[in-house]
N, C-alpha and C positions, 0 to 999 in steps of 0.2 A: 428432509432437512429444510427448515424454513429459511427463506431468504432474509438477508439483513434489512432490505427495504421493507419487507413485510413486517418484521419486528418493529422497525421504526414507526410504521403506520399504526400498529396497535398501541404502542407507547404514547404516541401523540393523541390517540383516541382516549386513552386512559387519563392523560393530563387534562384534556378538554372536559371529560366527564367529571373529574374531581373538582375542576374549577367551577363548573355549573351545578355541582352537588347532585349529579345524576348517578343512579346505580351503574357501576362499571360493567357488570354483565350485560345489562340492557344496551349500553352504548356499544359494546363489542358486537353484540348480535345485530345491531343496526348497520354496522360496517359490512358484515358478511365475510365470507371466505373461510377456509378450513382452519387457519390459525386462530382468528378472532373467535370463531365458534367454539373451538376446543378450549381456549382460555376461559371463555364465558362459562362453559360447562364445568370446568374445574372450580371456578370461583363460586358457582351456585351450589356445588357440593361441599363447600366450606373451606376450600384451600385458600391460603393467603397468597398475595401477589408474588413474593419471593419463591414460594413453592411452585406456583403455576409457571414461573419462568425458569424452573430448575435446569431444563435442558437447552434453554435459549440464551441465557446470559451468564457471564462469570459471576462468582459469588459476591465480589465487592460491589458490583453494580446492582445485583439483586437485593442486597441488604439496604441499599438506598431507598428501595420501595417500601420499607417497613413503616416509615413515618414514626411519630407524627411530625418530626422535624428532620430534614426539610419537608414541607407538606408535599403530598403526592403529586399535585399538579406541577410542582417545580422539579421534583426528582425524576418523574417520568419524562418530562420534556428534556431535562438535562441528559438523561441516558440516551434518548432518541438522537440528540445532537451529537453525543459522543460516537454513536454508531454511524451517523452520517459522515462525521469527520474521518473516522476510520476507513469507511468505504472510499472516501475521496483520496486518502493516502494510498490505498491499494491501487486505485485507478491511476494515480500519478506514477507509481512504480511500474505499473503495467505499460504505460505509455513509453517509459524509458527503455524497458527491456524488450517489449514485443517485437518491434521492427528489426533490431539486430538479430534477435533469436530466429525469427522467420527467415531472414536473409541467409543466415548460416545453415538452417535446415534445408533450404532450397538448394544451396550450393553443394551441401553434403549429399543430397539425393542425386543431383546431377553427376557428381563425381562417382558415386557408387554405380550408377547406370553405365557411365563411360568405361569404368574398369571391367564391369561384367561383360559388356559387349566386346571390348578389346581383348579380353583374355589375358591382360598383363597385370602385374601386381603394382604395389605402391613403392615409391622410393623411400627407404627407411628414414633417412635424415629429415626429409620434409614432413614425413608422417609424425615423427617425434616432435617436430616444431609445432605442430597443430595443438596438442594438449598444453604445451608451454604457453602459447599465446592465449588459449582459453583460460589458463590459470591466471595470467595477467589481468584478463577481463574480470575474473572472480575477485581478485584483490581490489580492483578499482571499484567494484560494486560494494565490497565490504567497507572500503574507505568512505564511499559516498553515504553509506547508511549510518556511519558513526559520526555524530555531530562534533566530536572532540577534535576532528581534523579540519574543521571549517576554517580556522585561522591560519594553520600551517599550510594546508593544501586547499585553497578556496575553490579551485576548479573542480576538485573531486569531492571534498567534504561538505560543500555548502548546501547541496540539495537536501540531504537528510537533515541537516541542521535547521534550515529554514522551514522545511516541511513540519518538523517537530515543534518548532517555536510558533508557527502559525496556528497549529492545532491547540497548543498550550494557551495562547493568549485569547483565542476564540472562546475556549471554555471559561477562562478567567473573566471575560467580558460578560458571559451569561450569569455567573454567580455574582458579579459586581452589580448587575442590574437588580438583583433580588435583595441585595444588602443583608445577607444572612449572617448570623453570628459565627464566630470562628469554629465552634464545636460542630456546626452543621457543614462547614466547608471541608472538614476532614473527610467526611463521608463522600463528598462529591469530587474533591480534587486529589485526595490521597497524598502520594509522595510529592506532587507538584506544589502543594500548599506552602512548603517551606520557602521555596524561591519566589512564590507569588505573593506571600503575605505583605511585604512592604508596598507592593504595587496596589494591592486591593485596599490598603489603608488610605490611599490618596482620595481627596474629595471628588475628583473626576475620574475615578478608577475605570468605569465602564468605557468612557471615551478614550482614555489613555490605552487600555488593553485592546480596544478595537483598532486604534491607530497602529499599534505594534503588530497586531494580527495582519492588517492590510499590508504593512511594510514587508513582513516576512513572506506573505503570500506572493507579493510581486517579485521579491528576491528569489523565491523558490522557482518561479517560472523561468527567470533568467538562468538560474543554476541548472534547472532541468534541461534547458536547451544546450548548455555547454556539455553536460554529462552525456546527453544523447549523441552529440557529435563525437565525443571521445570514444564512446562505446561503438559507434558506427565504424570509426577508424580501426579499432581492435578487431571487429568482425571482418572487415575487409582484409586485414592482414591474415587472420585465421583462414579465411576463404582462399586467399592466395596460396597459403601453405598446402591446403588440400589440393588445389589445382596443380601445383607443382609436384606434389607427391604422386598424383595420378598421371601427370603428363611427361615426367622425365623419361620414363622407360619408352613410351611410344615415340617421343621425339628422338631419343637415342637410336631406336630401331629404324626410324625413317632416315635419319642421317646416315646410318650404316648402310642402308639399302641404296641410297643415292651414291655413296662413295663406291660401293661395289659395282654399281652400274657404270660409274665413271672409270673405274679401273678396267672393267671389261671392255669399254669403248676404246 
């Protein structure tokens, strides 16, 4: 499986070759690497670019490479930018989820070891509370990913909303820079074109879109920080339920032993 970064690199190479009117296979071979070399071999055997990228890109993106409009140097660069933005979205979500998840796994492992060594079971009530708290965390993640809740629940829904809007306006800024006709924008923007059409018609569309992209990117960072704190709180509560589930019986046994010693004295 080729990495997203590797696919970005070959797409940027293709865009550069098309702009310089160089043969694409030659440019790919100059880059080196398994992916670029394999693509160059396919193109030299007569395959077109969409066919060469059949296992690497979804169909809507591959069709943008057919040309002649938008030209290959623009469509290849645009697809590379879309892949970069997608990778950044994945990294943003990973930053939000990774720390709470690792914390929870560490506590769960510790609790399992304690129970195994102690030979005692879990307290059912607290053990049932654990999945309930995790379910609450899942609901919070679902709300944060759905941008429609950004206005009603800004602390939860704003992250996904601003992440999506930042990506949307960055892509709009790219196509505004090229001033392509609307028929070509359908290939590049797809369903987003309907909402972006009035913005792209503005005289300073690129500057306006870039300004909006920057605003949403900054708001996304703030929303990401809030969401991370909320998820951390949920994880701490879930960890507490696990500790209580594992600790109630040992504590009860210890208390009973102390009381029996006191009665015996």
